[in-house]
C-alpha positions as CSV (number, residue, x, y, z in Angstrom):
1,M,0.0,0.0,0.0
2,K,1.3,3.4,-0.9
3,I,0.2,6.6,0.7
4,S,1.2,10.0,-0.4
5,A,0.3,13.5,0.7
6,G,1.0,16.7,-1.0
7,M,1.4,20.1,0.6
8,D,2.2,23.5,-0.7
9,V,4.3,25.1,2.1
10,H,5.5,28.7,1.8
11,I,8.2,29.9,4.3
12,D,9.1,33.5,4.1
13,A,12.8,33.0,5.0
14,E,13.8,36.5,3.9
15,G,11.1,38.0,6.1
16,I,12.1,36.0,9.1
17,L,15.8,36.9,8.5
18,K,14.9,40.6,8.3
19,R,13.0,40.4,11.6
20,T,16.0,38.8,13.4
21,L,18.1,41.7,12.4
22,T,16.1,44.3,14.2
23,P,17.1,45.9,17.5
24,G,13.7,44.9,19.0
25,F,14.4,41.3,18.4
26,W,18.0,41.4,19.7
27,G,17.1,43.6,22.7
28,G,14.7,40.9,23.7
29,V,17.0,38.0,23.1
30,L,19.9,39.6,24.8
31,G,17.8,40.6,27.8
32,E,16.6,37.0,28.1
33,W,20.1,35.6,27.7
34,H,21.3,37.9,30.5
35,R,18.5,36.7,32.7
36,L,19.3,33.0,32.0
37,Y,23.0,33.2,32.7
38,T,22.8,35.5,35.7
39,P,22.7,32.5,38.2
40,Y,26.2,31.6,36.9
41,V,27.7,35.1,37.5
42,P,29.7,35.3,40.7
43,M,27.9,37.4,43.3
44,D,29.0,39.3,46.3
45,T,27.3,42.7,46.2
46,G,25.3,42.0,43.0
47,L,27.0,44.8,41.0
48,L,28.7,42.4,38.6
49,A,25.4,40.8,37.5
50,S,23.4,44.0,37.5
51,Q,25.6,46.6,35.9
52,V,25.5,45.6,32.3
53,K,25.1,47.4,29.0
54,I,22.9,45.5,26.5
55,D,23.6,46.8,23.0
56,A,21.1,45.4,20.5
57,A,22.9,47.0,17.6
58,E,26.1,45.3,18.5
59,R,24.4,42.2,19.7
60,S,26.4,42.3,22.9
61,I,26.2,42.3,26.7
62,A,29.0,44.1,28.5
63,H,29.4,43.8,32.3
64,T,30.6,47.3,33.1
65,V,32.2,47.1,36.6
66,P,36.0,47.5,36.6
67,Y,36.6,44.0,37.8
68,A,34.3,42.2,35.3
69,N,37.1,41.0,33.1
70,R,39.1,39.4,35.9
71,Q,36.0,37.7,37.2
72,Y,35.0,36.5,33.8
73,Y,38.3,34.9,33.1
74,G,38.6,33.9,36.7
75,G,42.1,32.5,36.8
76,G,42.8,31.3,40.3
77,L,39.7,32.7,41.9
78,N,37.5,30.8,44.3
79,F,34.0,32.1,43.9
80,K,31.6,32.2,46.8
81,R,28.6,30.2,46.1
82,D,26.3,31.1,49.0
83,R,24.2,33.5,46.8
84,H,24.8,31.9,43.4
85,P,25.6,28.2,43.8
86,L,26.3,27.9,40.1
87,A,28.9,30.8,40.0
88,S,31.8,30.3,37.7
89,A,34.2,32.0,35.4
90,R,33.0,32.3,31.8
91,W,29.5,32.3,33.0
92,D,27.9,32.4,29.6
93,Q,29.7,29.2,28.6
94,A,28.8,27.6,31.8
95,A,25.1,28.4,31.4
96,A,24.9,27.4,27.7
97,P,24.3,23.7,28.0
98,S,21.2,24.2,30.3
99,A,20.0,27.5,29.0
100,L,20.3,27.6,25.2
101,G,17.2,25.5,24.6
102,S,15.2,28.1,26.7
103,L,16.8,30.9,24.8
104,S,15.9,29.4,21.5
105,A,12.3,28.9,22.5
106,F,12.2,32.5,23.7
107,A,13.6,33.8,20.4
108,Q,11.0,31.7,18.5
109,G,8.3,33.1,20.6
110,L,9.4,36.6,19.7
111,L,9.2,35.7,16.0
112,D,5.9,34.1,16.4
113,A,4.6,37.2,18.2
114,G,5.8,39.3,15.3
115,I,8.4,41.1,17.4
116,G,11.3,42.1,15.3
């Protein structure tokens, strides 16, 4: 027995791509990424995690405290884990395995909602 089904599917790939290039889309995605990786940011006073510059045009998040670079690369540092048990150097990379699926779903939700 042979079964076949035909469908005419149209995907506006160019339109989707254009929406992913907008500051609205990237501002949302970067804000969500910051939220998702924050539990991995070392915390003492909270300044490292909260003082950031999110730049949708550059598609970047910059931690702006003077010691951010040293904390990020973390060579030889022992992070306190009383406030952030997952704290580590290279917090974005540490968060990626558990958070990228959520970030992808969030980005898809923005596209589905027409944001971007």
